[in-house]
C-alpha positions in Angstrom: 11.8 12.8 -17.5 11.3 13.5 -13.9 13.3 11.6 -11.2 11.1 12.6 -8.2 9.3 9.5 -6.8 5.8 10.9 -7.2 4.3 7.5 -7.5 6.2 5.6 -4.8 4.0 3.0 -3.1 1.5 2.9 -6.0 0.6 0.0 -8.2 0.0 0.8 -11.9 -1.5 -1.2 -14.7 -0.6 -0.2 -18.3 -2.3 -1.9 -21.3 -0.6 -2.2 -24.6 2.8 -1.7 -22.9 4.9 -3.9 -25.2 6.1 -0.9 -27.2 5.4 2.7 -28.1 3.3 4.9 -25.8 2.5 2.1 -23.4 6.1 1.1 -22.9 7.3 4.6 -22.4 4.5 5.3 -19.9 5.1 2.0 -17.9 8.8 2.7 -17.6 8.4 6.3 -16.5 5.8 5.3 -13.9 8.4 2.8 -12.6 11.1 5.5 -12.6 8.8 7.6 -10.4 8.5 4.7 -7.9 5.5 2.7 -9.0 5.3 -1.1 -9.2 3.9 -1.8 -12.7 1.9 -4.6 -14.3 2.0 -4.5 -18.1 -0.8 -6.1 -20.2 -0.2 -6.8 -23.9 -1.6 -9.1 -26.5 2.0 -10.0 -27.3 5.1 -10.7 -25.2 6.1 -7.6 -23.1 9.1 -9.1 -21.4 11.5 -6.3 -22.6 9.3 -3.8 -20.9 9.2 -5.8 -17.8 13.0 -6.2 -17.8 13.4 -2.4 -18.2 11.1 -1.7 -15.3 12.8 -4.2 -13.1 16.2 -2.6 -13.9 14.9 0.5 -12.2 14.4 -1.3 -9.0 10.6 -1.6 -8.8 8.4 -4.6 -9.1 7.0 -5.6 -12.5 5.0 -8.3 -14.1 3.8 -9.0 -17.6 0.4 -10.5 -18.5 -0.5 -11.6 -22.0 -4.2 -10.8 -22.5 -6.6 -9.7 -25.1 -8.2 -6.5 -23.7 -11.1 -6.7 -26.1 -12.3 -10.1 -24.6 -14.2 -10.0 -21.2 -12.8 -13.4 -20.0 -9.3 -12.5 -20.8 -9.5 -9.1 -19.0 -11.2 -10.7 -16.0 -8.4 -13.3 -15.7 -5.7 -10.6 -16.1 -7.4 -8.6 -13.3 -7.5 -11.5 -11.0 -3.8 -12.4 -11.7 -2.6 -8.8 -11.2 -4.6 -8.1 -8.1 -3.7 -11.4 -6.6 0.0 -10.8 -7.2 0.2 -7.1 -6.1 -2.7 -7.1 -3.6 -4.3 -4.0 -5.1 -4.2 -1.5 -8.1 -4.1 2.3 -7.8 -3.5 3.4 -11.4 -4.9 2.2 -14.7 -3.6 3.5 -18.0 -5.7 2.4 -20.9 -3.3 2.7 -23.8 -4.0 -0.4 -25.9 -5.6 0.4 -29.2 -5.4 0.3 -33.0 -5.7 3.0 -35.7 -6.0 1.4 -39.1 -7.1 3.6 -42.1 -9.9 2.1 -44.1 -12.3 3.7 -46.6 -15.9 3.8 -45.2 -17.3 1.7 -48.0 -14.8 -1.0 -47.1 -15.9 -1.1 -43.4 -18.4 -3.8 -42.8 -20.1 -4.4 -39.4 -17.7 -7.1 -38.2 -14.7 -4.8 -38.8 -16.6 -1.9 -37.2 -17.3 -4.0 -34.1 -13.6 -5.1 -34.0 -12.4 -1.6 -33.8 -14.9 -0.6 -31.2 -14.0 -3.6 -29.1 -10.3 -3.0 -29.1 -10.4 0.8 -28.7 -13.5 1.4 -26.5 -14.9 -1.9 -25.0 -11.4 -2.7 -23.7 -11.4 0.5 -21.5 -14.8 -0.4 -20.0 -13.6 -4.0 -19.3 -10.3 -2.9 -17.6 -12.1 -0.2 -15.6 -14.6 -2.9 -14.4 -11.6 -5.1 -13.5 -9.5 -2.6 -11.5 -11.8 0.2 -10.2 -13.1 -2.0 -7.3 -9.6 -2.2 -5.9 -9.3 1.6 -6.1 -12.7 2.0 -4.5 -11.7 -0.2 -1.6 -8.7 2.0 -0.9 -10.5 5.3 -1.6 -7.9 6.4 -4.1 -7.4 5.8 -7.8 -6.4 7.2 -11.1 -7.7 6.1 -14.5 -6.1 7.6 -17.6 -7.5 6.7 -21.0 -5.8 7.3 -24.4 -8.0 9.2 -26.8 -7.0 10.9 -30.0 -6.6 14.4 -31.4 -8.2 13.2 -34.6 -11.5 14.1 -33.1 -10.6 17.8 -33.8 -9.4 17.2 -37.3 -10.8 16.3 -40.7 -9.0 13.0 -41.5 -10.3 10.7 -44.2 -10.8 6.9 -43.8 -10.9 7.0 -40.0 -14.7 7.2 -39.2 -14.5 3.8 -37.5 -11.5 4.9 -35.4 -12.9 8.3 -34.6 -16.1 6.8 -33.4 -14.2 4.6 -31.0 -12.1 7.5 -29.7 -15.1 9.7 -29.4 -16.6 7.0 -27.2 -13.5 7.1 -25.1 -14.0 10.8 -24.4 -17.7 10.2 -23.5 -16.8 7.2 -21.3 -14.1 9.3 -19.6 -16.6 12.1 -18.8 -19.3 9.7 -17.5 -17.0 7.5 -15.5 -15.4 10.6 -13.8 -18.8 11.4 -12.4 -19.6 7.8 -11.3 -16.2 7.2 -9.6 -15.6 10.6 -8.0 -17.4 9.7 -4.7 -14.8 6.9 -4.2 -11.7 9.1 -4.6 -11.0 8.0 -8.2 -10.3 10.5 -11.0 -10.7 9.6 -14.7 -9.1 11.6 -17.5 -8.0 11.2 -21.1 -4.9 12.2 -23.0 -5.0 12.7 -26.7 -1.7 12.4 -28.6 -0.9 13.3 -32.1 0.2 11.0 -34.9 3.6 10.0 -33.7 6.8 8.2 -34.6 6.1 5.1 -32.5 6.3 1.6 -33.9 2.5 1.6 -34.4 2.4 5.0 -35.9 5.1 4.4 -38.4 3.5 1.1 -39.4 0.2 2.8 -40.2 1.1 6.3 -41.3 3.4 7.2 -44.1 6.5 9.2 -43.2 5.5 12.2 -45.3 2.1 12.3 -43.6 3.8 12.3 -40.2 6.0 15.2 -41.4 2.9 17.0 -42.7 1.2 16.7 -39.4 4.3 18.1 -37.6 4.3 21.1 -39.9 0.8 22.0 -38.8 1.6 21.9 -35.1 2.7 24.9 -33.1 5.7 22.8 -32.0 7.0 21.8 -35.4 8.6 18.4 -34.8 7.2 14.9 -35.0 5.6 13.4 -31.9 7.4 10.6 -30.1 6.2 8.3 -27.3 7.9 10.4 -24.6 5.7 13.4 -25.4 2.6 12.1 -23.6 4.4 10.5 -20.7 4.6 13.6 -18.5 0.9 14.4 -18.9 -0.1 10.8 -18.1 2.2 10.8 -15.0 0.6 14.1 -13.8 -2.9 12.7 -14.2 -2.0 9.6 -12.3 -0.5 11.4 -9.3 -1.6 13.3 -6.3 -0.9 16.5 -8.1 -4.0 16.1 -10.2 -6.4 15.4 -7.4 -8.8 18.2 -8.5 -8.7 17.3 -12.2 -11.3 14.8 -13.5 -13.4 14.2 -16.6 -10.9 16.1 -18.8 -9.4 15.3 -22.2 -5.9 16.9 -22.6 -4.5 17.3 -26.1 -0.8 16.5 -25.8 -0.2 17.0 -29.5 2.2 19.9 -30.0 -0.6 22.4 -30.3 -2.3 20.9 -33.4 -5.8 20.8 -31.9 -6.7 23.6 -29.5 -9.8 23.5 -27.3 
């Protein structure tokens, strides 16, 4: 990973940062100079400790990003502690496989709340701080499954399709305030969450179809997220970048 402090002086918030993609993103933002607040449903103290070891400021907040009151409280705590927020990375999400005929409305709504509603709630919590400073970066995690024919994921793909639409619309709404909004779509990867939900032979099969024929890992999306959260991407907004080894090509 890069060592240049491209994010020095910035304050970043990363959701779902207790492990996997979120932890890798949070640590690399810190390595590049950002102070980082990590939000997770579970304890993220290991991520916080790793960030602090790099010499930047960190804080961990346990919150349910699918619940409006929980997100509002987390936003107040983080903005109160750091003073402002410049970068939001919406990483938190779930991707359980379930046959369509076993998906009832309550389960459908749960997936939409975790994967899509959460991104609306966090944007509402932190975009005002960015607007006040006339600079901001929001990076949403989408999915390359939108370009694939994967069974038993209609509920998940609907939520991630919503993320892409939300990203495009929000990019227009926030551009006048110096805020860019983009999405990154990873592939099925060997993260704790990926390995818990996807069989090893399936992960191997996905890798075999990619142009870059190796399994994805958390570090593979970090550079793209860091670019989209920096000054270098000032003229890039409303985009969804597939960081998936060349599996889906748009």
